[in-house]
C-alpha angles and dihedrals in degrees: 000000000000130000098259132048118245107251091203093067118090090248095046098045095049092042096050101033107019106057127084098239090056102037089115086076093055091046093051093044094050093044090058088066102034129089114253094252090060096043112141121237094174138351142198123220116233133195114295092208116078118190125222116244095241135041091255096046122109119250117222132210122208122203088227135358127181145155124229123226091263094051097262111149123223131190118185123194131184112203119191101185135032117267121205093231102025094139089052089049093052090048090051092048091050091062092068098065087044093053091044088069092064110125127205118240122007112007131164093208094243107160133202114230120273124209122195109196121189124191104199130193090197140047111278099216129357089209088066103088096193116117090200113114092217127072124179117197120197134175107254137176126234090275091057092251120140105264093192134349093208095098125044129168120204116192117190113193103197094189088067094054106097105152118137124223092265091054097055110114107158142039088254092056091049094050092050091048091051094047091049099043115020095094090061097045125101094198141006112278112245090230090068093070100143115118093241091058093044088056093044094054090049092052091046095058109117091212090067093064129086120260089253092052092047091051091049091048094048090053093048094043092053091047090048093055094043090046094055092050094047093046092050092052094043095051092049091049097042098045092046092055096039099041097097097030128095120271096266094043091046091053090048093052091048092050092047092049092050091048091052088053092057105263121142122229090255092051090049089050091051091052102040104028088233110141116254090236092056091047090054090048091051090050 
């Protein structure tokens, strides 16, 4: 076990970015990606569970959800393993903070902006040739003009971030370096001298947590590391066998490969967006 918790684990991310006493970290992190006119001065956390509109509709859980002081909505997701339809998933998730703005009675349909921010431990799309770790997605018309600024997707592909300490030039660089490397560090690098990072490293020290919290983190951290290795192997195996097959057969091969590599039906559902019932049928 290292000195600092891994902020990309469920425990670490929610502990360091999702609790009221430490929301300054989330504000600073988000502001490093946002345009100046949407910079956050303060924010309020909202429920991470969003209910479907009907009894048969799927409920969704965000890693983090919040509202800025000007009404701008933010959903933040950390995704460990590649999902077949991750872009579709992020589009689906973005509809919830839009629908939440529905007002009873007379309403002119004016919306506050929504940002969907995804921290990814994989490459989003191999067809995207960019080596940049950051992708902004806007709604544009056929003349490449912004159609509306009310919905923006920000995809952060951490596996593409390769800057060394000496190459860090912005708050964004420093946050991405910390997220990618803090779990392997023995002490805070002297280059990260800003007060916000001093505070972050202090809060991330495992020794500051209770024995129960340390035990919970150790369990989750081990599962996180095992999960990444298993997912990587399963995807290689499943996609190789299902590449030339039909859609149903391809899904079956992917499910079988993941099962052989130790994943449960629920874990496969979380990764692939295939319903648990269909996974059981395929098995």
